[in-house]
N, C-alpha and C positions, 0 to 999 in steps of 0.2 A: 437301446442306446437311449440316454435321456436326451429330452429335448432341450433346444438352446433357450436361455432367456430370453423373454421378449425385452426391446428396448424400452426404456421407462414411457410411460404415457405422460402426456403435457398434465393431465390431472394428479397424477403422483408426485410430480416435480413440484406443481404449486402448493398441493398439501405440504411438500417438504419443506418449500420456503417459508411457508406460512409458520410450521412447527418450528423452524428455526429462530423466526421472529417474535415466536411466543405469542402468538396472536390466533384467539379462537376463531372458529367460522363465522360467528355472529358478529364480531368485532370486524372481521375483514369484510364480510357484505354490508356492514352499516357504512363504514367508511369508504367504501367504493361504488355504494348505491346498487348494490345487487343483492337480489333476493337470496336469502339463506338456502333456499331451496334449491335455487339454480345454481349457486357455488357448490352446494354437496353433490348435484349432479353433474358438474364439471371435475371433481376431485375425483368421483367413483367411475367415471368415463361413461356416465349414462348421458351427458350432453356434450357436444363438441364447441368448445368455444369459437367465435370469431376472432380473426387477427386482432381487431381492435380490443377485444376482450381480455387477450392474452397479453397485450401491451398494458392495458389499464390496470389489470391486476398486478404486473411486474412493477409499475410505477408504483402502487400502493405498498407492496411488499420490500419497494428500494433493495430490487433485484439489480444488481450490477449488469452493465452492458453487456459484456460478453455472454453472460447466462441467459440474459433475453433473448439472444440469437438460438440457445439451446430450447428454451420454451417454445419460441415459434418452429423450429423444425419437429421438434415431437408433436406439435399440432397440425403438421402438415403443410407449414407455411416457409415462404423461403425466408431468410434472415434479413432483417432490416438496418443491422449495423455492418459497415466495413471494418477490415482490419489492414492498415497498409504499415510497410517498414517505414520507419521514421526517416529512412533517406528518399521515400518515394516521392516522386516530383510533386505530385498533389499535396504533400504535406510539407511543400518547400517552405511556405508563409509561416506554420507553425514553428518549423525548425529554424527558421530565421530569427523569429523572434525569441526562442530560446538562447539562441547563441548571442543575441544582443543583450540579454537579460544578465546571461552569463559572463560576458564582458565587461559590461556596466558593473557588476557586483564587485569586480577585482579592486583593490588587493585583499578582499576578503573570500573565502572559500563558500562554494556551491555546486552542488550536484544535481542533475536530472535523474531520478530512478524510476523504473517501471512498477507493476504491481507486486512482484516480488523484492523489490528494493534491488535489483540490480542496475549496475549503472550504465546509462545511455548517454551522458554527457556531462562534462565537466569544465570548469575552469582551470586556469594554472595555478591559482591560489590553494587549490586541495593540496599541493606539495607539503603545505606546512602541515596537514594533517595526517598525511602518509609517510613522514618521515619514519625510516625503520622497519618498516611494512616489508614482510617476507614476499617476495617475487611472485610465489605462486597465488596467493592470494589477490593478486593485481591482474592475474590472467582472466581473459575474456571467457565467460560473463562474470566480471567481478561482481560480488555481490555488497553493498554498503554495509549491511548489518554483518556479515561475517567479517570482513575488513575491520569493523569496529570492535567487535567481541572477542575475535580468536586470539588466543594466547600470542601468536606469532604477528597479531595485527596491532591495532592501536592500545588495545586493554591494558597492556603494561604501562602504558602511558597515563591512562584515565583515572585522575585523582578520586573522582567519586563514582568509580565502576558500579557499586551496588546500586547506585540511585539511577545512574545513566542508563545501566542495562535493563533496570526494572521497567524504566520509562519506555525503551524502545520494544521490550517483548510484550508490555501490555499492549503497544499499539500493534504490534505483529499479529497477538492473540485475537484482537478485536478484529483486525481486517480477515483473519481466517475464519472466524464466525460470521462475518458478513458475506464474503464470497463463497465459503462452503469449498475454499480451494486447499485440497491436499496439498500441494505444494507447499504453502504456507505453514501447513500444519507440521509436515516433517521437519520444514526449516526452525520453526520455533522448538522441536523437540532437539535439534542438533545444538542450537545456540544454548540451550539450557544445560547441554552437557559442558560447556565451556567453565572453566576454573572461575569462581568469584561472580557469575552471571546470577542474575535473581528473576522470577519470572513476573514480579511487579514492584513497584517504588516503595522500600521500606518506609514505615510510619516513622514520623521524628522531627527533627528540627528543619529537615529541607522541605516539608509541607506547608512551611510559613514563607517559603520564599514566592516571589510574584511568578517567576518562571525559572523552571530547571535548567542551571547553566551546564555546560560541558567544561570540565576542569581539566587539563593537560599538562603533564611535566614537559618542560622544554628547557634546552640548554640556557638559554638566556632568561628564564625566568618563568614560572607556571604562567598558563597562558588560561582564559575564561572567555567563553563563548555562548552566545544565546542563539537560537535557531527558529527559522520559520518555515513552514511549509505552504506552499502555491500550487495550485491544480488548474487546469482547464475548466472552469466551470459549465461551459456551454459545448463541451466537444460533442461530435456525432461520430468521431471514429473511435475504434476501441484503443488503438494503441495511444492516442492524445488522453482519452478519458481515463486512461490507465498511469498517466505519467504524472509524477508530484517533481516540485523544484524545491530541494532542501537548500537555503542559503543559512549562513554562518555570520553573525555580526559580533565584533568585540564588545565585551561587557566592560571592560577597564581601558585604561589609558596605556599601560603596559601591552596588553595583547593588541590595541591600535598600532602601535609603533612596532610590534613583531611583524604585523601584517605588511607593514610598509617599508620593511627592511631595516628598521631601525633595532 
């Protein structure tokens, strides 16, 4: 009977994050003000790092908050960061702030998405973007990237699909590399299989633009949006730390008029 594999030790996990960041032991030891010998002992399991050392190294390696809890557990310590549902009473103030932003952004579209781009909240103006979307794509948990790039989603209406899909998949690939999240890797592979989707923005005239616009076919005339992303920079809750607010702004008068019902 074969032995069960042991759960990964904290040193193995830290080494994995260091290698994912393409940082040598020496570079990490210098940046973290830790001796290279002690860091080597931690990675090989010859030394047990303190709770403070685990968090210190995680900070230097830019390990996401969710994975920092995993490092602490592997080292034998309790997690530091909570994860509450967005409708938890303790997140009421944050949810209220999001709701106010979404409402204040109208008549322009805005959505709140989680780490995997699943939609957590949106304002009424997103209906302009979702015109003609297949209902199954809107069923919870509705994924903003799947809605955008699926052939039954927004993709047939996106006039610059190659550029826009390349921009989105490049962001997704970067986040997958940053977090080591297999779910994001699988999502990337799924989206890349959709017609007309590219893994990265094509080089050419679009590179000269200050910001890549989203260009949409619309009955009243083509629409052009610019987008911004906002996050909770000081969140100590995993749920809040993984949320981002995607806001769309009209890039021309015709789009502004369409958003205002004109």
